[in-house]
C-alpha positions as MATLAB code, in Angstrom:
seq = 'MALKIMRHIEIMLHRLLLISLLSTSAAGAANPAREQVVASELIERIGEQEVVWLQSNGSDFLALSAKTPATKERGGVILLHDIDAHPDWPEIISPLRNGLPEKGWSTLSIQLPLRSRDVELNARNQQKIIDQAQARITAAVEYFTHAGIYNIAFIGHGLGAAAISRFLSNDLPLHHAVYIKAFIAIRFRAHEQLPRAYSPRALLQSSVPLPIFELLGTRESPTVQQQAEQRKTVATQTQHPHFRQTILNSANNNFWRADALLLSRVSGWLKLNVADGVVVLVPLEQ';
ca = [
     131.511  -87.432 -148.716;
     130.086  -85.868 -145.224;
     126.700  -86.043 -146.322;
     127.600  -90.038 -147.104;
     129.163  -90.085 -143.837;
     126.281  -88.636 -142.213;
     123.770  -90.416 -144.031;
     125.827  -93.757 -142.610;
     126.185  -93.166 -139.335;
     122.079  -92.075 -139.301;
     121.883  -95.510 -140.169;
     123.861  -97.204 -138.058;
     122.141  -95.098 -135.423;
     119.029  -96.839 -136.212;
     120.186 -100.080 -136.199;
     121.481  -99.937 -133.037;
     118.178  -98.360 -131.667;
     116.321 -101.033 -133.378;
     119.146 -103.765 -131.290;
     118.143 -102.155 -128.684;
     114.732 -102.230 -128.501;
     114.491 -105.402 -129.277;
     116.698 -106.953 -126.997;
     115.147 -104.636 -124.081;
     111.905 -106.602 -125.253;
     113.495 -109.993 -125.208;
     114.245 -109.220 -121.515;
     110.881 -108.076 -121.019;
     109.671 -110.986 -123.117;
     107.531 -108.185 -124.887;
     108.678 -107.156 -128.369;
     107.606 -103.466 -129.275;
     109.147 -103.276 -132.680;
     107.604 -106.836 -133.491;
     104.285 -104.859 -132.682;
     104.688 -101.931 -134.790;
     105.784 -104.059 -137.825;
     102.314 -105.863 -137.245;
     100.335 -102.352 -136.614;
     101.854 -101.059 -139.708;
     101.020 -103.982 -141.770;
      97.238 -104.197 -140.235;
      96.939 -100.275 -140.727;
      97.693 -101.056 -144.829;
      95.641 -103.827 -145.065;
      92.657 -102.043 -142.852;
      92.566  -98.358 -143.282;
      93.005  -96.200 -140.577;
      89.137  -95.802 -139.908;
      88.802  -98.237 -137.457;
      92.146  -97.731 -136.107;
      92.208  -96.563 -132.716;
      95.483  -95.681 -130.834;
      95.033  -96.346 -126.734;
      97.765  -96.077 -123.836;
      99.167  -97.995 -121.559;
     102.142  -97.671 -119.596;
     103.106  -94.055 -121.382;
     103.022  -96.165 -124.866;
     100.872  -96.499 -127.513;
      99.207  -99.633 -128.529;
      97.371 -100.249 -131.518;
      93.102 -101.637 -130.874;
      90.798 -102.545 -133.671;
      87.360 -100.319 -133.142;
      84.208 -101.585 -134.703;
      80.651  -99.342 -133.825;
      77.702 -101.369 -134.004;
      74.586 -100.366 -136.749;
      71.842 -100.892 -134.880;
      69.895  -98.766 -133.454;
      69.331  -99.668 -129.868;
      72.947 -101.098 -128.838;
      73.481 -103.395 -126.337;
      77.405 -102.392 -125.252;
      80.158 -102.522 -125.936;
      83.337 -106.056 -126.198;
      86.390 -106.479 -125.442;
      88.666 -109.187 -127.514;
      91.512 -109.981 -126.560;
      94.008 -112.811 -129.239;
      96.047 -115.313 -128.782;
      99.781 -115.216 -128.469;
     102.046 -114.536 -131.395;
      98.271 -112.900 -133.384;
      96.919 -109.817 -133.841;
      93.294 -107.316 -133.113;
      92.024 -109.112 -136.563;
      93.453 -112.190 -136.350;
      91.160 -114.359 -138.976;
      90.586 -117.538 -136.347;
      88.317 -116.914 -134.008;
      88.852 -112.294 -133.299;
      88.411 -111.042 -136.321;
      84.607 -113.278 -137.174;
      83.984 -111.787 -134.083;
      84.968 -108.651 -134.119;
      83.082 -107.841 -137.687;
      79.999 -110.338 -136.742;
      78.688 -108.863 -133.163;
      78.655 -105.091 -134.680;
      75.282 -106.520 -136.565;
      74.450 -107.690 -133.467;
      73.890 -104.719 -131.555;
      77.631 -104.789 -130.246;
      79.914 -102.366 -130.601;
      83.423 -104.272 -130.842;
      87.254 -102.937 -130.337;
      89.771 -105.245 -130.604;
      93.423 -104.788 -129.090;
      97.025 -106.230 -129.744;
      98.545 -108.148 -127.216;
     101.937 -107.903 -126.339;
     104.220 -110.133 -128.702;
     106.705 -111.566 -127.380;
     110.408 -112.007 -129.350;
     110.198 -114.934 -131.900;
     113.525 -116.171 -130.101;
     111.855 -115.848 -126.802;
     110.417 -118.625 -125.162;
     107.203 -120.105 -125.230;
     107.664 -120.657 -121.358;
     105.556 -119.852 -118.323;
     107.696 -117.481 -116.995;
     107.393 -115.352 -119.963;
     103.383 -116.157 -120.758;
     104.191 -114.702 -117.060;
     105.330 -111.402 -118.298;
     103.071 -111.108 -121.143;
      99.738 -111.658 -118.841;
     101.239 -108.814 -116.732;
     101.679 -106.406 -119.321;
      98.381 -106.962 -120.810;
      96.222 -105.611 -117.685;
      97.180 -102.220 -118.272;
      95.851 -102.218 -121.937;
      92.536 -104.294 -120.590;
      92.122 -101.531 -117.968;
      92.723  -99.047 -121.258;
      90.089 -100.836 -123.389;
      87.530 -100.531 -120.199;
      88.162  -96.827 -120.473;
      87.563  -96.270 -123.504;
      83.997  -97.736 -123.434;
      83.073  -95.953 -119.862;
      84.210  -92.683 -121.722;
      82.506  -93.123 -125.024;
      79.114  -94.030 -122.743;
      79.118  -97.725 -122.803;
      78.456  -99.246 -119.330;
      77.426 -102.338 -120.456;
      81.104 -104.368 -120.863;
      81.969 -107.683 -122.028;
      85.090 -109.628 -122.661;
      86.291 -112.269 -125.041;
      89.446 -114.188 -124.902;
      91.224 -116.372 -127.429;
      94.188 -118.971 -125.751;
      96.489 -116.372 -123.916;
      94.337 -113.744 -124.256;
      91.443 -115.593 -122.023;
      94.317 -116.321 -119.698;
      94.988 -112.421 -119.416;
      91.403 -111.772 -119.023;
      90.775 -114.484 -116.081;
      93.571 -112.440 -114.332;
      92.592 -109.135 -115.036;
      89.247 -110.492 -113.518;
      91.006 -112.239 -110.453;
      92.467 -108.967 -109.561;
      90.548 -106.209 -106.876;
      88.686 -104.321 -109.983;
      88.284 -100.810 -109.025;
      84.547 -100.299 -108.493;
      83.792  -97.923 -111.182;
      85.169 -100.818 -113.725;
      83.429 -104.206 -112.248;
      79.551 -102.399 -112.386;
      80.553 -102.452 -115.806;
      81.810 -105.770 -116.966;
      79.007 -108.342 -117.496;
      79.773 -111.804 -118.449;
      84.113 -112.901 -120.159;
      83.687 -115.385 -122.514;
      86.568 -117.877 -123.102;
      87.593 -118.874 -126.228;
      90.229 -122.291 -126.409;
      91.706 -121.567 -122.353;
      95.031 -121.870 -123.071;
      98.170 -121.031 -120.147;
     101.204 -122.818 -119.341;
     100.587 -125.407 -116.815;
     103.803 -124.070 -114.796;
     102.265 -120.303 -113.925;
     101.816 -119.823 -110.614;
      97.988 -120.522 -109.109;
      97.358 -116.928 -108.936;
      97.399 -116.932 -112.618;
      95.653 -119.962 -113.650;
      91.915 -119.588 -114.593;
      90.883 -122.034 -112.020;
      91.717 -118.885 -109.820;
      89.449 -116.974 -111.302;
      86.231 -119.958 -110.730;
      87.693 -119.921 -107.116;
      86.970 -115.527 -106.833;
      83.940 -114.374 -105.371;
      83.660 -112.532 -108.614;
      79.946 -113.894 -109.724;
      80.692 -113.413 -113.280;
      78.771 -115.132 -116.171;
      80.941 -116.889 -117.609;
      81.572 -119.472 -121.206;
      83.878 -121.278 -121.997;
      84.022 -122.581 -125.611;
      85.968 -125.157 -126.844;
      86.154 -127.100 -130.232;
      86.840 -130.644 -131.622;
      90.422 -132.273 -131.944;
      92.185 -130.355 -128.759;
      94.894 -131.616 -127.468;
      95.066 -133.436 -124.581;
      96.332 -131.116 -122.386;
      93.918 -128.624 -123.417;
      91.117 -131.406 -122.395;
      92.568 -132.518 -119.279;
      93.082 -128.392 -118.663;
      89.619 -127.734 -119.603;
      88.163 -131.209 -117.536;
      90.049 -129.191 -114.520;
      88.300 -126.200 -115.186;
      84.671 -127.857 -115.016;
      85.384 -130.051 -111.461;
      86.439 -126.656 -110.056;
      83.380 -124.688 -111.313;
      80.935 -127.808 -109.745;
      83.066 -127.427 -106.671;
      82.876 -123.953 -105.808;
      78.905 -124.020 -107.291;
      79.965 -121.115 -109.493;
      76.639 -120.039 -110.730;
      76.752 -119.014 -114.059;
      79.702 -120.981 -115.766;
      78.678 -123.109 -118.786;
      81.663 -124.911 -120.667;
      80.503 -126.326 -124.807;
      82.616 -128.275 -126.932;
      80.948 -128.007 -130.536;
      80.987 -131.071 -132.362;
      80.838 -129.292 -135.330;
      84.042 -127.328 -135.480;
      87.937 -128.052 -135.232;
      89.901 -126.430 -132.544;
      90.505 -123.297 -134.554;
      86.774 -122.816 -135.020;
      88.375 -123.204 -139.188;
      84.901 -122.571 -141.409;
      82.828 -122.484 -138.358;
      82.229 -118.549 -137.721;
      78.759 -118.560 -138.362;
      78.203 -121.204 -135.758;
      80.820 -119.303 -133.450;
      79.377 -115.343 -133.878;
      75.983 -117.721 -133.295;
      77.019 -118.911 -130.216;
      78.854 -115.954 -128.482;
      75.879 -113.107 -129.724;
      73.169 -115.855 -127.794;
      75.212 -116.174 -125.365;
      75.569 -112.528 -125.038;
      71.793 -111.512 -125.590;
      70.644 -113.932 -122.593;
      73.017 -113.745 -119.841;
      74.035 -109.824 -120.199;
      71.659 -107.805 -118.569;
      70.851 -105.070 -120.924;
      73.300 -102.028 -119.359;
      73.315  -98.230 -119.571;
      74.107  -97.532 -122.739;
      74.713  -93.386 -124.139;
      74.683  -93.089 -127.873;
      78.385  -90.881 -127.737;
      80.459  -91.562 -131.106;
      83.190  -93.650 -130.539;
      87.001  -91.400 -131.222;
      88.627  -92.653 -133.877;
];
């Protein structure tokens, strides 16, 4: 009887802890409990060999690492998925994180903070997720530089692209800025009511001379199309020297069944626009 009572108390304490995690995360937009579930599912499906645990603000978060087998390593690519997705998302993220190593790029795909399903997808909560992602992006950059990779490009999908844009718009430490060479935004999406500093247009209006490549598929929503036109106009007005926007007519809005085309365009642009940096072949930690 005593053992049953103790077991009941243990179960109740576990439930209270989970409820506390969920309520705390709802207040801060992100849900660490849900993130742990996604991490466990990924590890079960992919295995431990590609998993890297990085640290952000005292907490661990999952990333997936893929090392290039190429004799000449071009550098490293950090990928950040869209909202409510994960580092091996089948659309856009997985094809690139697994395909780019064959083109000479090591990849690191990091987990964006996940919101609770009952948290509204409004500007305020998107801003919180973008804020919480900043330290994770920093951890990813340092992961590569500690591994001897000093030629780094970013690829962001959806809200992941907005989080990277915010990161690049800030005053980066010199030891970060000197290693970050390019940014590819795929299906740039951000809430229209985000503060101006969080808008992707803020990066185009800044003095950052980074090569930026924006990719869209066809059949985008009117809002996405309008925002894309606005960014193109801003780049023209500011005479941004290295901004290019391309719509792939043979790919739909999610690039479904266009993995090879997407990989070809992304790897080709990286090869042309990202100068070879210093790459020291140090084994990436697992």
